C-alpha positions as MATLAB code, in Angstrom:
seq = 'MSIITAYNEAWDNGDVDALAELIHDDCVFNPHVGGITMSKSDIIGFAGGGNAPQSEHNRILFENDDVGVAHSIVHFANDSDSEAVMSFMRFKDGKIISMETGATPISDDYKLVGTE';
ca = [
      -7.778   -1.928  -41.608;
      -7.653    1.778  -40.812;
      -4.801    3.886  -42.179;
      -3.718    4.838  -38.650;
      -3.698    1.214  -37.446;
      -1.671    0.150  -40.482;
       0.751    3.063  -39.944;
       1.213    2.230  -36.241;
       1.870   -1.436  -37.004;
       4.353   -0.611  -39.764;
       6.147    1.926  -37.539;
       6.325   -0.436  -34.552;
       7.745   -3.193  -36.774;
      10.164   -0.905  -38.616;
       8.487   -2.016  -41.850;
       9.702    0.685  -44.218;
       8.097   -0.994  -47.238;
       4.663   -0.855  -45.601;
       5.288    2.762  -44.556;
       6.217    3.644  -48.125;
       2.819    2.325  -49.223;
       0.944    4.243  -46.497;
       2.644    7.620  -46.870;
       1.779    9.804  -49.856;
       4.735   10.902  -52.009;
       3.859   14.549  -51.234;
       3.536   14.006  -47.474;
       4.621   16.775  -45.102;
       5.205   15.972  -41.425;
       5.503   18.821  -38.916;
       6.638   17.273  -35.632;
       6.204   19.074  -32.349;
       9.952   19.567  -31.804;
      12.747   21.327  -33.583;
      10.720   23.545  -35.906;
      11.442   21.210  -38.801;
       9.380   19.773  -41.634;
       9.923   16.204  -42.750;
       9.172   14.568  -46.107;
       8.166   10.992  -46.888;
      11.799    9.932  -47.256;
      12.691   11.588  -43.927;
       9.909    9.708  -42.133;
      10.871    6.370  -43.665;
      14.559    6.961  -42.900;
      13.708    7.805  -39.288;
      11.532    4.706  -38.889;
      14.161    2.400  -40.358;
      17.170    3.996  -38.699;
      17.285    1.931  -35.504;
      16.587    4.835  -33.129;
      12.903    5.255  -33.911;
      10.666    6.199  -30.996;
       8.475    3.396  -29.679;
       4.838    3.918  -28.768;
       2.332    2.243  -26.498;
      -1.319    2.718  -25.624;
      -2.058    3.734  -29.225;
      -5.596    5.024  -29.589;
      -7.495    6.264  -32.603;
      -9.691    9.129  -31.437;
     -11.237    9.765  -34.841;
     -10.696    8.575  -38.390;
     -12.594    8.875  -41.656;
     -11.524    8.980  -45.314;
     -10.185   12.540  -44.978;
      -8.567   12.910  -41.539;
      -7.443   11.026  -38.462;
      -6.613   11.926  -34.867;
      -4.547    9.580  -32.712;
      -2.971    9.554  -29.254;
      -0.159    7.462  -27.791;
       2.600    7.392  -25.200;
       5.939    7.667  -27.008;
       9.363    6.661  -25.679;
      12.433    8.136  -27.370;
      15.826    6.491  -27.926;
      17.704    9.675  -26.945;
      16.764    9.321  -23.232;
      14.461   12.342  -23.298;
      11.258   12.205  -21.274;
       8.506   10.055  -22.682;
       5.639   12.075  -24.100;
       1.911   11.865  -24.530;
       1.596   12.585  -28.260;
      -1.458   13.729  -30.186;
      -1.270   13.325  -33.967;
      -3.469   14.907  -36.608;
      -3.299   13.393  -40.091;
      -4.864   14.292  -43.426;
      -5.384   11.590  -46.035;
      -5.334   11.701  -49.824;
      -5.855    8.712  -52.098;
      -5.942    6.444  -49.026;
      -2.495    7.585  -47.852;
      -1.150   10.039  -45.275;
      -0.499   13.371  -47.008;
       0.170   15.440  -43.894;
       0.797   14.844  -40.227;
       1.310   17.168  -37.297;
       1.976   16.303  -33.667;
       1.665   17.981  -30.306;
       3.058   16.521  -27.113;
       3.260   16.755  -23.350;
       6.352   15.379  -21.563;
       5.624   12.822  -18.858;
       7.760   12.139  -15.809;
       9.724    8.909  -15.288;
       7.328    7.854  -12.520;
       4.247    8.322  -14.716;
       1.720    5.513  -14.490;
      -1.239    5.173  -16.797;
      -4.444    5.427  -14.758;
      -5.880    1.969  -14.124;
      -2.598    0.071  -14.565;
      -1.539    0.012  -10.913;
];
C-alpha cells in the first residue's frame, strides 16, 4: 500500500497508532493556514482530538519512494468553508518526513463535476 493511501486511511479512521508508524519522528508539517509549523505529536494530537477535518475524493497525483502529491476536498469541524487541498509530502525511511499544503476555499453550493 502506498504511504499516502495508508496515511489517508489512518487519518479518516482516527487511528493514531497507524499515524505514529507512518509519520517520521522528525516530521515537519507546514499547513496552509495560520503560519504555523506542526510536529509529529501535533499532527497525531490533531487527528485524535475529535475535531479533525474529514476528506473526500482523495486522489494521489504522484508518489514514489521520495515524494508524494495528493489532492482532496476537506471539510473542517469549525464550520469554515470546505477546501480543495493539495498536499506535497517528502518521505524518508518509508515515512512522511515533511508535508506542506495549499488550499482553495469552496462555496457551500459546490458540486464536484460529474456528480449531479
